[in-house]
C-alpha positions as CSV (number, residue, x, y, z in Angstrom):
1,M,133.9,114.0,-69.2
2,H,130.7,112.8,-70.8
3,M,131.4,114.6,-74.0
4,E,134.8,113.0,-74.3
5,E,133.2,109.5,-73.9
6,G,130.7,110.4,-76.6
7,R,133.4,111.4,-78.9
8,E,135.4,108.3,-78.3
9,R,132.3,106.2,-78.9
10,K,131.6,108.1,-82.1
11,N,135.2,107.7,-83.3
12,R,135.0,103.9,-82.6
13,N,131.9,103.6,-84.6
14,N,133.4,105.6,-87.5
15,N,136.5,103.4,-87.3
16,Y,134.4,100.3,-87.5
17,Q,132.5,101.6,-90.5
18,Y,135.7,102.6,-92.2
19,M,137.2,99.1,-91.6
20,C,134.1,97.4,-93.0
21,V,134.1,99.6,-96.1
22,Y,137.9,99.2,-96.5
23,F,137.8,95.4,-96.3
24,T,134.9,95.1,-98.7
25,Q,136.6,97.3,-101.2
26,A,140.1,95.7,-100.7
27,M,138.9,92.1,-100.6
28,F,135.6,92.0,-102.5
29,M,135.9,88.2,-102.7
30,L,134.9,88.1,-99.0
31,I,131.4,89.5,-99.7
32,P,129.9,86.0,-100.6
33,Q,131.5,84.6,-97.5
34,F,129.9,87.3,-95.3
35,F,126.6,86.6,-97.1
36,F,126.6,82.9,-96.5
37,M,127.9,83.2,-93.0
38,T,125.0,85.6,-92.2
39,L,122.6,83.2,-93.9
40,G,123.9,80.3,-91.9
41,I,123.8,82.1,-88.6
42,T,120.3,83.4,-89.3
43,G,119.1,79.9,-90.3
44,A,120.6,78.4,-87.1
45,A,119.0,81.0,-84.9
46,L,115.6,80.4,-86.6
47,Y,116.0,76.7,-86.2
48,L,116.8,77.0,-82.5
49,I,113.7,79.2,-82.1
50,R,111.6,76.6,-83.9
51,L,113.0,73.9,-81.5
52,A,112.2,76.0,-78.5
53,R,108.6,76.7,-79.7
54,G,107.6,73.2,-80.9
55,P,106.9,70.4,-81.4
56,H,104.4,70.4,-78.6
57,V,105.9,67.3,-77.1
58,T,108.6,69.2,-75.3
59,L,108.4,69.2,-71.5
60,W,108.5,72.8,-70.5
61,D,105.7,72.5,-67.9
62,K,105.9,69.1,-66.2
63,N,103.4,70.0,-63.4
64,N,100.4,70.7,-65.5
65,N,101.0,68.1,-68.3
66,P,103.5,65.4,-67.4
67,E,102.8,63.4,-70.5
68,P,102.2,65.8,-73.4
69,W,102.8,63.1,-76.1
70,S,99.7,61.3,-75.1
71,K,97.5,64.2,-76.3
72,L,99.0,64.2,-79.8
73,D,96.9,63.1,-82.8
74,P,98.6,60.2,-84.8
75,T,98.3,62.4,-87.9
76,Y,100.4,65.2,-86.2
77,Q,103.7,65.5,-88.1
78,Y,106.2,66.0,-85.3
79,K,109.3,65.6,-87.4
80,F,110.9,68.4,-89.4
81,V,111.0,66.4,-92.6
82,A,109.0,63.1,-93.0
83,I,110.4,61.3,-96.0
84,N,108.8,57.8,-95.8
85,T,105.8,58.4,-93.5
86,D,102.5,59.9,-94.7
87,Y,100.9,61.2,-91.6
88,K,97.6,62.0,-93.2
89,N,96.8,58.4,-93.8
90,L,97.7,57.0,-90.4
91,K,95.0,55.6,-88.3
92,K,94.9,55.9,-84.5
93,E,96.0,52.8,-82.7
94,G,95.3,52.4,-79.0
95,P,92.9,53.8,-76.5
96,D,92.2,57.5,-75.8
97,F,93.8,58.9,-72.6
């Protein structure tokens, strides 16, 4: 019983590999599409990981730090791309918390 399942699984893997090779040989114009789709999916996944890890203003732990934005330095660049703002030259406005 177990050997038959292993054979079926091996045949399925071989069929999948055969299909991939067949489609890339038969329709070689799809290779750039596969490349850019893989690139886009990888970029989207990395961007979601970046959003989950930072900036440090996100409220993952509300009990220990209910206002994490008050601890940020005004020169901290929290945006992904800052076009018009030079965060290095900003001066702190307001009291320390």
